[in-house]
C-alpha positions as CSV (number, residue, x, y, z in Angstrom):
1,M,33.5,-9.3,-22.9
2,G,32.4,-12.0,-20.4
3,S,35.1,-13.0,-18.0
4,N,35.7,-15.3,-15.1
5,N,38.8,-13.5,-14.0
6,F,37.8,-12.2,-10.6
7,I,39.0,-12.1,-7.0
8,A,37.2,-13.4,-4.0
9,D,37.8,-14.6,-0.4
10,I,36.4,-18.0,-1.4
11,N,36.8,-20.0,-4.6
12,P,33.3,-20.1,-6.0
13,D,33.9,-23.4,-7.7
14,S,35.2,-25.0,-4.6
15,M,32.2,-23.6,-2.6
16,E,29.9,-25.5,-4.9
17,M,31.9,-28.7,-5.3
18,E,32.4,-29.0,-1.5
19,T,28.7,-29.0,-0.9
20,M,28.1,-31.3,-3.9
21,M,30.4,-33.9,-2.5
22,E,29.3,-33.7,1.2
23,S,26.8,-36.6,0.7
24,R,28.0,-39.1,-1.9
25,P,25.0,-40.6,-3.7
26,S,24.7,-44.4,-3.7
27,D,22.1,-47.0,-4.3
28,N,20.7,-46.3,-0.8
29,I,18.4,-43.4,-1.8
30,N,14.8,-42.8,-1.0
31,I,12.3,-39.9,-0.8
32,S,10.9,-39.6,2.7
33,K,7.3,-38.5,2.5
34,K,7.0,-38.5,6.3
35,N,9.7,-35.8,6.7
36,S,9.0,-33.8,3.5
37,T,7.6,-30.3,4.2
38,A,5.3,-27.9,2.5
39,P,6.9,-25.2,0.3
40,Q,8.5,-22.6,2.6
41,S,10.4,-19.4,2.1
42,I,12.8,-17.4,4.2
43,N,13.7,-13.7,4.0
44,H,17.1,-12.1,3.8
45,Q,18.0,-8.4,3.7
46,I,20.1,-7.3,0.7
47,F,22.1,-4.0,0.8
48,A,22.7,-2.5,-2.7
49,G,25.0,0.5,-3.0
50,S,26.4,2.5,-5.8
51,W,29.1,5.2,-5.9
52,N,30.9,7.0,-8.7
53,V,34.2,7.8,-7.1
54,G,35.5,10.0,-9.9
55,G,38.8,8.3,-10.5
56,V,40.0,9.1,-7.0
57,S,42.0,6.4,-5.3
58,P,40.7,5.9,-1.7
59,P,42.9,7.0,1.1
60,E,43.6,4.3,3.7
61,V,41.8,6.4,6.4
62,L,38.6,6.6,4.4
63,D,35.7,5.5,6.6
64,I,32.8,4.1,4.6
65,Q,30.8,2.9,7.6
66,E,28.6,6.0,7.3
67,W,27.4,4.6,3.9
68,L,27.4,0.8,4.8
69,R,26.5,1.0,8.5
70,P,24.7,4.2,9.4
71,N,25.3,5.1,13.1
72,H,27.8,2.2,13.3
73,I,25.0,-0.3,14.0
74,N,25.2,-4.0,13.1
75,P,25.2,-4.4,9.3
76,P,21.6,-4.0,8.2
77,A,21.8,-6.8,5.7
78,N,23.1,-10.4,5.1
79,I,24.2,-9.7,1.6
80,Y,26.0,-6.6,0.3
81,V,26.2,-5.8,-3.4
82,L,28.4,-2.8,-3.9
83,G,29.0,-1.2,-7.3
84,F,31.6,1.5,-8.1
85,Q,32.2,3.5,-11.2
86,E,35.3,5.3,-12.3
87,I,37.6,3.6,-9.8
88,V,40.3,4.5,-12.2
89,P,40.5,7.7,-14.4
90,L,38.8,7.1,-17.8
91,N,41.8,8.0,-19.9
92,A,42.8,6.4,-23.1
93,A,45.4,4.0,-21.5
94,N,42.9,2.6,-19.0
95,I,40.1,2.3,-21.6
96,V,42.1,0.7,-24.5
97,V,44.4,-1.6,-22.5
98,R,41.6,-2.6,-20.1
99,S,44.2,-3.7,-17.6
100,E,42.7,-4.8,-14.3
101,N,44.2,-2.7,-11.6
102,R,44.2,-5.3,-8.8
103,K,45.7,-2.9,-6.3
104,I,42.8,-0.4,-6.6
105,C,40.3,-3.3,-6.2
106,E,42.1,-4.5,-3.2
107,K,42.0,-1.1,-1.6
108,W,38.3,-0.8,-2.0
109,N,37.7,-4.4,-0.8
110,S,39.9,-3.8,2.2
111,L,37.8,-0.8,3.1
112,I,34.6,-2.8,2.7
113,R,35.9,-5.6,4.8
114,A,36.9,-3.3,7.6
115,A,33.5,-1.6,7.6
116,L,31.4,-4.7,7.5
117,N,33.4,-6.8,10.0
118,D,34.1,-4.0,12.5
119,P,32.6,-5.1,15.9
120,D,29.3,-3.5,16.9
121,S,30.4,-0.9,19.4
122,K,27.3,-1.4,21.6
123,N,27.2,-5.2,21.8
124,N,30.8,-6.0,20.8
125,I,29.5,-8.5,18.3
126,T,31.9,-9.2,15.5
127,Q,30.4,-9.9,12.0
128,D,32.0,-12.2,9.5
129,F,31.3,-11.1,5.9
130,R,33.2,-12.7,3.0
131,C,33.7,-11.5,-0.5
132,I,32.3,-14.1,-2.8
133,I,33.2,-12.2,-6.0
134,S,34.8,-8.9,-7.0
135,K,35.1,-8.1,-10.7
136,Q,36.5,-5.0,-12.5
137,M,36.0,-3.8,-16.0
138,V,38.0,-0.6,-16.6
139,G,36.3,1.8,-14.1
140,I,33.4,-0.4,-13.1
141,L,33.8,-2.6,-10.0
142,L,31.2,-4.9,-8.6
143,S,31.9,-6.5,-5.2
144,V,29.5,-8.9,-3.5
145,W,29.8,-9.8,0.2
146,V,27.9,-12.4,2.0
147,R,27.6,-13.4,5.7
148,S,29.9,-16.4,6.1
149,D,27.2,-18.9,7.2
150,L,25.3,-18.3,4.0
151,C,28.2,-19.0,1.6
152,Q,27.5,-22.7,1.7
153,Y,24.1,-22.2,0.1
154,I,25.3,-20.2,-2.9
155,R,25.5,-22.0,-6.3
156,Q,26.2,-21.2,-10.0
157,L,28.2,-18.0,-9.3
158,S,29.3,-16.3,-12.5
159,V,30.0,-12.9,-14.0
160,S,29.4,-11.2,-17.4
161,C,30.9,-8.0,-18.7
162,V,29.5,-5.8,-21.4
163,G,31.4,-2.8,-22.9
164,C,29.3,-0.2,-24.8
165,G,31.5,2.9,-24.6
166,L,33.8,4.1,-27.3
167,M,33.2,2.4,-30.7
168,G,30.2,0.7,-29.1
169,C,32.4,-1.9,-27.3
170,L,35.0,-0.4,-25.0
171,G,34.6,-0.6,-21.3
172,N,34.6,3.1,-20.4
173,K,30.8,2.6,-20.3
174,G,28.9,-0.6,-19.8
175,S,28.2,-3.1,-17.1
176,V,29.5,-5.8,-14.8
177,S,26.9,-8.4,-13.8
178,V,26.9,-11.2,-11.3
179,R,24.4,-14.0,-10.9
180,F,24.1,-16.8,-8.4
181,W,21.5,-19.0,-6.7
182,L,20.9,-18.7,-3.0
183,H,19.2,-21.8,-1.8
184,E,16.7,-22.3,-4.6
185,T,16.2,-18.7,-5.8
186,S,18.3,-17.1,-8.5
187,F,19.6,-13.5,-8.2
188,C,21.2,-11.2,-10.8
189,F,23.0,-7.9,-9.9
190,V,24.0,-5.4,-12.6
191,C,26.4,-2.5,-12.0
192,S,26.5,-0.1,-14.9
193,H,27.9,3.2,-16.1
194,L,25.8,4.6,-18.9
195,A,26.4,7.3,-21.5
196,S,27.0,10.8,-20.0
197,G,25.9,14.2,-21.3
198,G,23.2,16.7,-20.6
199,K,22.4,17.6,-24.2
200,E,19.2,17.0,-26.0
201,G,19.1,13.4,-27.1
202,D,21.7,12.1,-24.7
203,Q,19.0,10.2,-22.8
204,R,18.5,8.1,-26.0
205,R,22.1,7.0,-25.8
206,R,21.6,5.9,-22.2
207,N,18.5,4.0,-23.2
208,A,20.5,2.3,-26.0
209,N,23.2,1.3,-23.5
210,A,20.6,-0.2,-21.2
211,A,19.1,-2.2,-24.0
212,E,22.6,-3.4,-25.1
213,I,23.4,-4.6,-21.6
214,L,20.1,-6.5,-21.4
215,S,20.6,-8.2,-24.8
216,R,24.3,-8.9,-24.6
217,T,24.7,-10.0,-21.0
218,T,24.9,-13.8,-20.9
219,F,25.8,-16.4,-18.3
220,P,26.8,-20.1,-18.6
221,P,23.7,-22.2,-19.2
222,G,24.3,-24.5,-16.2
223,P,23.4,-28.2,-15.9
224,F,19.6,-28.0,-16.1
225,P,17.2,-27.3,-19.0
226,N,15.9,-23.7,-19.2
227,F,18.6,-22.5,-16.8
228,T,19.0,-18.8,-16.4
229,T,21.3,-17.3,-18.9
230,K,20.0,-13.7,-19.4
231,I,19.5,-10.9,-16.8
232,L,15.6,-11.1,-16.9
233,D,15.6,-14.9,-16.6
234,H,16.4,-14.6,-12.8
235,D,14.0,-14.6,-10.0
236,R,15.3,-11.4,-8.3
237,V,17.2,-8.7,-10.3
238,I,18.7,-5.5,-8.9
239,W,20.4,-2.9,-11.2
240,L,22.5,-0.1,-9.7
241,G,25.0,2.4,-11.0
242,D,25.7,5.8,-12.5
243,L,22.8,5.7,-15.0
244,N,23.6,9.3,-15.8
245,Y,20.0,10.5,-16.5
246,R,19.6,14.2,-16.0
247,I,16.7,16.7,-15.5
248,Y,14.6,18.2,-18.4
249,L,14.8,21.8,-17.1
250,P,17.1,24.8,-17.7
251,D,20.1,24.6,-15.4
252,A,19.1,27.8,-13.6
253,T,15.7,26.4,-12.9
254,T,17.1,23.1,-11.6
255,Q,19.6,25.0,-9.4
256,Y,16.7,27.0,-7.9
257,L,14.5,24.1,-7.2
258,V,17.4,22.1,-5.6
259,E,18.1,25.1,-3.3
260,K,14.4,25.0,-2.3
261,Q,14.5,21.2,-2.0
262,K,11.5,20.8,-4.2
263,W,12.2,17.2,-4.9
264,N,8.7,16.2,-6.1
265,L,8.6,19.0,-8.7
266,L,12.1,18.2,-9.9
267,L,11.3,14.5,-10.2
268,E,8.5,15.4,-12.7
269,Y,11.3,16.3,-15.1
270,D,13.7,13.6,-14.2
271,Q,14.8,11.9,-17.4
272,L,14.7,8.3,-16.0
273,K,11.2,8.8,-14.6
274,V,10.0,10.2,-17.9
275,E,11.6,7.5,-20.0
276,L,10.1,4.8,-17.7
277,M,6.6,6.3,-18.0
278,E,6.9,6.6,-21.7
279,G,8.1,3.0,-22.0
280,H,11.4,3.9,-23.7
281,V,13.6,2.0,-21.2
282,F,13.4,-0.5,-18.3
283,E,9.9,-1.7,-19.0
284,G,8.6,-3.6,-16.0
285,W,11.3,-2.3,-13.6
286,H,10.6,-0.5,-10.3
287,E,12.2,2.3,-8.4
288,G,11.5,3.4,-4.8
289,V,10.4,6.9,-3.8
290,I,13.2,9.4,-3.9
291,N,13.2,11.7,-0.9
292,F,16.9,12.7,-1.0
293,A,18.9,15.5,-2.8
294,P,20.4,14.9,-6.2
295,S,23.7,12.9,-5.9
296,Y,25.5,14.8,-8.6
297,K,27.5,17.1,-9.2
298,Y,29.4,18.4,-6.2
299,Y,32.8,20.0,-5.7
300,K,35.0,17.4,-4.3
301,N,35.3,17.4,-0.5
302,S,32.5,20.0,-0.4
303,E,28.8,20.3,0.2
304,L,28.4,22.7,-2.7
305,Y,27.0,21.7,-6.0
306,F,29.2,22.5,-9.0
307,G,28.6,26.0,-10.3
308,C,27.1,27.3,-7.1
309,D,30.3,28.9,-5.9
310,E,30.5,32.3,-7.5
311,K,34.2,32.6,-6.7
312,R,35.1,29.7,-9.0
313,K,35.0,30.1,-12.7
314,H,33.9,27.2,-14.9
315,N,33.8,26.6,-18.6
316,K,30.8,24.3,-18.1
317,R,27.9,24.4,-15.8
318,R,26.6,21.0,-14.5
319,A,23.2,21.1,-13.1
320,P,22.4,18.8,-10.2
321,A,20.8,15.5,-11.1
322,W,19.9,12.1,-9.7
323,C,22.5,10.3,-11.8
324,D,23.1,7.5,-9.3
325,R,20.1,5.1,-9.1
326,I,19.0,1.6,-7.9
327,I,16.1,-0.2,-9.6
328,W,14.8,-3.7,-9.5
329,F,12.9,-6.3,-11.5
330,G,10.8,-9.3,-10.5
331,K,8.6,-10.4,-7.6
332,G,9.8,-11.2,-4.1
333,L,11.7,-8.0,-3.5
334,K,10.5,-5.3,-1.1
335,Q,12.5,-2.1,-0.8
336,N,12.7,-0.9,2.8
337,Q,15.1,2.0,2.4
338,Y,16.4,4.2,-0.4
339,D,18.6,7.1,0.3
340,R,22.2,8.4,0.0
341,G,25.4,8.6,2.0
342,E,27.4,11.8,2.5
343,L,30.9,10.8,1.6
344,K,32.7,13.6,-0.1
345,L,35.6,11.9,-1.9
346,S,34.2,12.6,-5.4
347,D,31.7,14.7,-7.3
348,H,29.0,12.1,-6.6
349,R,27.4,11.0,-3.4
350,P,26.9,7.3,-2.9
351,V,23.4,5.9,-2.9
352,R,22.0,2.8,-1.1
353,A,18.9,0.7,-0.9
354,I,17.9,-2.1,1.4
355,F,15.6,-4.9,0.2
356,M,13.9,-7.7,1.9
357,A,14.2,-10.7,-0.5
358,E,12.0,-13.7,-0.4
359,I,14.0,-16.9,-0.9
360,K,12.8,-20.4,-1.5
361,N,14.1,-22.5,1.4
362,V,16.6,-25.3,0.7
363,S,14.4,-27.6,2.9
364,M,11.3,-27.2,0.8
365,T,11.5,-30.9,-0.3
366,N,13.8,-33.4,1.4
367,I,15.6,-36.4,0.0
368,H,17.4,-38.8,2.3
369,V,20.8,-40.0,1.0
370,N,22.4,-42.5,3.3
371,G,20.5,-40.9,6.2
372,D,21.5,-37.3,5.3
373,Q,19.0,-34.7,4.2
374,T,19.6,-32.7,1.1
375,S,17.5,-30.5,-1.2
376,I,16.2,-31.5,-4.7
377,I,18.5,-28.9,-6.2
378,E,21.6,-30.1,-4.4
379,H,20.7,-33.6,-5.3
380,K,20.5,-32.7,-9.0
381,L,23.9,-31.2,-8.8
382,Q,25.2,-34.4,-7.2
383,L,23.8,-36.5,-10.0
384,L,26.1,-34.8,-12.5
385,C,29.0,-36.8,-11.0
386,F,27.3,-40.2,-11.0
387,D,25.2,-42.6,-13.0
388,H,21.8,-40.8,-13.7
389,K,19.7,-43.8,-14.8
390,K,20.8,-46.1,-12.0
391,I,20.0,-43.6,-9.3
392,Q,16.7,-42.5,-10.8
393,N,15.5,-46.1,-11.3
394,N,16.3,-46.8,-7.7
395,I,14.2,-43.8,-6.6
396,Y,11.2,-44.9,-8.7
397,Q,11.4,-48.4,-7.3
398,R,11.5,-47.3,-3.7
399,T,8.5,-44.9,-4.1
């Protein structure tokens, strides 16, 4: 179910090619040892957010700054990775036809753009974030936004979709994944909606969905040997979404502990925590400390959990749970924040995490091409368009 049919502010192919062609290689190439630098790294903050919006189309007046920019401060990150689930109702027509509802995607992207690029009210500083990719599969939407001055350093941007819902392949459940290189560090972001259900054994279906996503997600191999093609091949990986894991307790007990805000006790029975500890899923992955209330299940436009209002009758009771999660894999990621927003559009609350990501700097090793500096990685990309042997022989002769 891989696809390159996506929308973005900037054509990813043109972003890459423009940088590739800035300095046209010629015979006048040499490596400058005098100006080469020791390996360096830079840090960028990454905001990862996930929200199951319950098939509700967002009103034009919906203000998502509370989620993306708490207290209306400057955006706390340089890269925003926003995943949504159920942006359309998961009915038979949407699942089987798998039509991409461009209008609903544009609505969400318009709200994101307004929230990120709204001037800082204190300093009147206008930000410039651009959507580098936005991809939908049925109800899943993954939208990635980058500060405009960083766009030129992004390479090998691609997407991969995996459906593991009805019949094991339809897109009512599954994932949309995005990968790219920033400078000389590879990133992969996975937005997923795993199997639902609070019955005994449902957690095994969620585990199976996660394993399917890891095994079936593939990206184009790229121009170099051993290039990243699978999720775990990348340097920094963040997985977000409605993972749907519940709590191993009777509903009444869960409700009581939620009312008392006994998060530590509840987390001892959280399915994802238990499955992680027992090695059944996400081996080697990490999750930050949870100090916030369960994100599911609420009455819409309410602060009440489903089933807590005695005036409303229900055929089903849905105990609160931390269905919406953000986890990560790999070194070079430090989580600085993990909490939730309080938007009430759906029966889920959005969650967010802010990471500090270590990134290999593009200036780690310098090559001079006609007097212009470029990185080893950029130069390798340039070589694709020209005569390999001639240029390489010239480099060896001059060094």
